[in-house]
ZADO-1210 file (C-alpha; in nm, 4 decimals, padded with zeros to 6 digits):
<atoms>
<atom x="-09.0703" y="10.0416" z="02.2557" code="UNK" pos="1"/>
<atom x="-08.9908" y="09.9539" z="01.8964" code="UNK" pos="2"/>
<atom x="-09.2814" y="09.9348" z="01.6536" code="UNK" pos="3"/>
<atom x="-09.3146" y="09.8144" z="01.2970" code="UNK" pos="4"/>
<atom x="-09.5483" y="09.9959" z="01.0593" code="UNK" pos="5"/>
<atom x="-09.7946" y="09.7070" z="01.0974" code="UNK" pos="6"/>
<atom x="-09.8084" y="09.7667" z="01.4741" code="UNK" pos="7"/>
<atom x="-09.8915" y="10.1344" z="01.4356" code="UNK" pos="8"/>
<atom x="-10.2474" y="10.2665" z="01.4090" code="UNK" pos="9"/>
<atom x="-10.4347" y="10.5912" z="01.3439" code="UNK" pos="10"/>
<atom x="-10.4861" y="10.7762" z="01.6717" code="UNK" pos="11"/>
<atom x="-10.1832" y="10.6219" z="01.8447" code="UNK" pos="12"/>
<atom x="-10.0175" y="10.8777" z="02.0742" code="UNK" pos="13"/>
<atom x="-09.6787" y="10.9110" z="02.2421" code="UNK" pos="14"/>
<atom x="-09.5515" y="11.1899" z="02.4687" code="UNK" pos="15"/>
<atom x="-09.2188" y="11.3064" z="02.6089" code="UNK" pos="16"/>
<atom x="-09.1462" y="11.5941" z="02.8421" code="UNK" pos="17"/>
<atom x="-08.8433" y="11.7933" z="02.9422" code="UNK" pos="18"/>
<atom x="-08.7338" y="12.1082" z="03.1228" code="UNK" pos="19"/>
<atom x="-08.4574" y="12.2937" z="02.9372" code="UNK" pos="20"/>
<atom x="-08.1781" y="12.4610" z="03.1345" code="UNK" pos="21"/>
<atom x="-07.9315" y="12.7438" z="03.0725" code="UNK" pos="22"/>
<atom x="-07.6707" y="12.4739" z="03.0027" code="UNK" pos="23"/>
<atom x="-07.8940" y="12.3198" z="02.7334" code="UNK" pos="24"/>
<atom x="-07.9248" y="12.6617" z="02.5663" code="UNK" pos="25"/>
<atom x="-07.5476" y="12.7175" z="02.5895" code="UNK" pos="26"/>
<atom x="-07.4698" y="12.3788" z="02.4347" code="UNK" pos="27"/>
<atom x="-07.7271" y="12.4320" z="02.1584" code="UNK" pos="28"/>
<atom x="-07.5758" y="12.7719" z="02.0783" code="UNK" pos="29"/>
<atom x="-07.2262" y="12.6239" z="02.0629" code="UNK" pos="30"/>
<atom x="-07.3348" y="12.3421" z="01.8313" code="UNK" pos="31"/>
<atom x="-07.5362" y="12.5620" z="01.5959" code="UNK" pos="32"/>
<atom x="-07.3243" y="12.8799" z="01.6275" code="UNK" pos="33"/>
<atom x="-07.6494" y="13.0655" z="01.6975" code="UNK" pos="34"/>
<atom x="-07.5569" y="13.3165" z="01.9669" code="UNK" pos="35"/>
<atom x="-07.8645" y="13.5357" z="01.9323" code="UNK" pos="36"/>
<atom x="-07.9059" y="13.7672" z="02.2316" code="UNK" pos="37"/>
<atom x="-08.2722" y="13.6552" z="02.2530" code="UNK" pos="38"/>
<atom x="-08.1402" y="13.3418" z="02.4320" code="UNK" pos="39"/>
<atom x="-07.9298" y="13.5373" z="02.6832" code="UNK" pos="40"/>
<atom x="-08.0133" y="13.7110" z="03.0086" code="UNK" pos="41"/>
<atom x="-08.0488" y="14.0862" z="02.9452" code="UNK" pos="42"/>
<atom x="-08.0380" y="14.0337" z="02.5693" code="UNK" pos="43"/>
<atom x="-08.4057" y="13.9947" z="02.4889" code="UNK" pos="44"/>
<atom x="-08.5096" y="14.3587" z="02.5152" code="UNK" pos="45"/>
<atom x="-08.8780" y="14.4396" z="02.5415" code="UNK" pos="46"/>
<atom x="-09.0013" y="14.1506" z="02.3246" code="UNK" pos="47"/>
<atom x="-09.0188" y="13.8859" z="02.6015" code="UNK" pos="48"/>
<atom x="-09.0099" y="13.9009" z="02.9797" code="UNK" pos="49"/>
<atom x="-08.7102" y="13.6637" z="02.9900" code="UNK" pos="50"/>
<atom x="-08.4830" y="13.4740" z="02.7491" code="UNK" pos="51"/>
<atom x="-08.6418" y="13.2159" z="02.5203" code="UNK" pos="52"/>
<atom x="-08.5001" y="12.8745" z="02.4394" code="UNK" pos="53"/>
<atom x="-08.4018" y="12.7992" z="02.0785" code="UNK" pos="54"/>
<atom x="-08.6766" y="12.6292" z="01.8771" code="UNK" pos="55"/>
<atom x="-08.4217" y="12.3631" z="01.7872" code="UNK" pos="56"/>
<atom x="-08.4385" y="12.2309" z="02.1439" code="UNK" pos="57"/>
<atom x="-08.8142" y="12.1809" z="02.1191" code="UNK" pos="58"/>
<atom x="-08.7663" y="12.0152" z="01.7798" code="UNK" pos="59"/>
<atom x="-08.5102" y="11.7881" z="01.9450" code="UNK" pos="60"/>
<atom x="-08.7737" y="11.6706" z="02.1927" code="UNK" pos="61"/>
<atom x="-08.9989" y="11.5855" z="01.8975" code="UNK" pos="62"/>
<atom x="-08.7155" y="11.3840" z="01.7404" code="UNK" pos="63"/>
<atom x="-08.6521" y="11.2142" z="02.0743" code="UNK" pos="64"/>
<atom x="-09.0172" y="11.1063" z="02.0903" code="UNK" pos="65"/>
<atom x="-08.9984" y="10.9651" z="01.7374" code="UNK" pos="66"/>
<atom x="-08.6745" y="10.7754" z="01.7991" code="UNK" pos="67"/>
<atom x="-08.7646" y="10.6433" z="02.1446" code="UNK" pos="68"/>
<atom x="-09.1425" y="10.6007" z="02.1455" code="UNK" pos="69"/>
<atom x="-09.3330" y="10.6421" z="01.8188" code="UNK" pos="70"/>
<atom x="-09.2204" y="10.4361" z="01.6411" code="UNK" pos="71"/>
<atom x="-08.9090" y="10.3918" z="01.8539" code="UNK" pos="72"/>
<atom x="-08.7513" y="10.1959" z="01.5705" code="UNK" pos="73"/>
<atom x="-08.5149" y="10.3071" z="01.2934" code="UNK" pos="74"/>
<atom x="-08.6769" y="10.5569" z="01.0603" code="UNK" pos="75"/>
<atom x="-08.5860" y="10.8566" z="00.8480" code="UNK" pos="76"/>
<atom x="-08.7483" y="11.1956" z="00.8828" code="UNK" pos="77"/>
<atom x="-08.8795" y="11.2919" z="00.5379" code="UNK" pos="78"/>
<atom x="-09.0686" y="11.6105" z="00.6195" code="UNK" pos="79"/>
<atom x="-09.1281" y="11.8311" z="00.9200" code="UNK" pos="80"/>
<atom x="-09.3423" y="12.1415" z="00.9349" code="UNK" pos="81"/>
<atom x="-09.3758" y="12.3268" z="01.2642" code="UNK" pos="82"/>
<atom x="-09.5288" y="12.6561" z="01.3709" code="UNK" pos="83"/>
<atom x="-09.4075" y="12.8153" z="01.6951" code="UNK" pos="84"/>
<atom x="-09.7055" y="12.9925" z="01.8555" code="UNK" pos="85"/>
<atom x="-09.5639" y="13.0879" z="02.1953" code="UNK" pos="86"/>
<atom x="-09.2107" y="13.1087" z="02.3337" code="UNK" pos="87"/>
<atom x="-09.0636" y="12.8656" z="02.5808" code="UNK" pos="88"/>
<atom x="-08.8306" y="12.9945" z="02.8500" code="UNK" pos="89"/>
<atom x="-08.5514" y="12.8351" z="03.0495" code="UNK" pos="90"/>
<atom x="-08.7150" y="12.6334" z="03.3273" code="UNK" pos="91"/>
<atom x="-09.0428" y="12.5796" z="03.1403" code="UNK" pos="92"/>
<atom x="-09.1614" y="12.2221" z="03.1046" code="UNK" pos="93"/>
<atom x="-09.2382" y="12.1271" z="02.7451" code="UNK" pos="94"/>
<atom x="-09.4444" y="11.8226" z="02.6499" code="UNK" pos="95"/>
<atom x="-09.4141" y="11.6903" z="02.2948" code="UNK" pos="96"/>
<atom x="-09.7162" y="11.4907" z="02.1826" code="UNK" pos="97"/>
<atom x="-09.7154" y="11.2907" z="01.8601" code="UNK" pos="98"/>
<atom x="-10.0255" y="11.1312" z="01.7099" code="UNK" pos="99"/>
<atom x="-10.0376" y="10.8988" z="01.4107" code="UNK" pos="100"/>
<atom x="-10.2736" y="11.0580" z="01.1564" code="UNK" pos="101"/>
<atom x="-10.1877" y="10.8599" z="00.8406" code="UNK" pos="102"/>
<atom x="-10.0165" y="10.5340" z="00.7501" code="UNK" pos="103"/>
<atom x="-09.9084" y="10.4576" z="00.3941" code="UNK" pos="104"/>
<atom x="-09.7894" y="10.0977" z="00.4066" code="UNK" pos="105"/>
<atom x="-09.7057" y="10.0828" z="00.0351" code="UNK" pos="106"/>
<atom x="-09.4444" y="10.3590" z="00.0846" code="UNK" pos="107"/>
<atom x="-09.3612" y="10.2770" z="00.4493" code="UNK" pos="108"/>
<atom x="-09.4576" y="10.6352" z="00.5421" code="UNK" pos="109"/>
<atom x="-09.6220" y="10.7417" z="00.8659" code="UNK" pos="110"/>
<atom x="-09.7560" y="11.0948" z="00.9175" code="UNK" pos="111"/>
<atom x="-09.7535" y="11.2296" z="01.2715" code="UNK" pos="112"/>
<atom x="-09.9412" y="11.5282" z="01.4103" code="UNK" pos="113"/>
<atom x="-09.7043" y="11.7231" z="01.6364" code="UNK" pos="114"/>
<atom x="-09.8264" y="11.9321" z="01.9290" code="UNK" pos="115"/>
<atom x="-09.6096" y="12.0743" z="02.2056" code="UNK" pos="116"/>
<atom x="-09.7467" y="12.2240" z="02.5277" code="UNK" pos="117"/>
<atom x="-09.5916" y="12.4128" z="02.8151" code="UNK" pos="118"/>
<atom x="-09.6516" y="12.3333" z="03.1829" code="UNK" pos="119"/>
<atom x="-09.9705" y="12.5437" z="03.1780" code="UNK" pos="120"/>
<atom x="-10.1182" y="12.3383" z="02.8936" code="UNK" pos="121"/>
<atom x="-10.0721" y="12.6178" z="02.6377" code="UNK" pos="122"/>
<atom x="-10.0007" y="12.4975" z="02.2835" code="UNK" pos="123"/>
<atom x="-09.6588" y="12.6327" z="02.1963" code="UNK" pos="124"/>
<atom x="-09.5788" y="12.4357" z="01.8784" code="UNK" pos="125"/>
<atom x="-09.8024" y="12.2652" z="01.6252" code="UNK" pos="126"/>
<atom x="-09.7326" y="12.0858" z="01.2981" code="UNK" pos="127"/>
<atom x="-09.6656" y="11.7496" z="01.1442" code="UNK" pos="128"/>
<atom x="-09.3857" y="11.5145" z="01.0509" code="UNK" pos="129"/>
<atom x="-09.3624" y="11.2387" z="00.7910" code="UNK" pos="130"/>
<atom x="-09.1264" y="10.9502" z="00.8595" code="UNK" pos="131"/>
<atom x="-09.0034" y="10.6623" z="00.6463" code="UNK" pos="132"/>
<atom x="-09.0139" y="10.3393" z="00.8414" code="UNK" pos="133"/>
<atom x="-08.7124" y="10.1204" z="00.7681" code="UNK" pos="134"/>
<atom x="-08.8205" y="09.7646" z="00.6924" code="UNK" pos="135"/>
<atom x="-08.7172" y="09.4678" z="00.9097" code="UNK" pos="136"/>
<atom x="-08.6053" y="09.6809" z="01.2031" code="UNK" pos="137"/>
<atom x="-08.9067" y="09.6577" z="01.4334" code="UNK" pos="138"/>
<atom x="-08.9585" y="09.3984" z="01.7033" code="UNK" pos="139"/>
</atoms>
């Protein structure tokens, strides 16, 4: 799907889901040089029952949903504000849901409400993103 700003509307929703693996966490750590023990087996202490996945992986699923589904056309991320309410663990399913909440055609800006859930339906991440739609790139 590749949408122009004119094809988008308030209330429009897109979702993506993914299960992150130990390999995903390892690759993320190598790319970011973030080797926090909180992501490793036996390194999380008494804070969590098992290792958590880096928030960057969940953010990546949000970016995937923007680039592939809503709008699915070339755009630039102008602003992103996320709050992480609950941890996600290796093997958890995460669903990223984006909803169009504002369209500013004069600036080519679209504001998206961001909500991520785990497989139990618990909200794990909430926030919003503002994207700049690039003109003449939709279908």
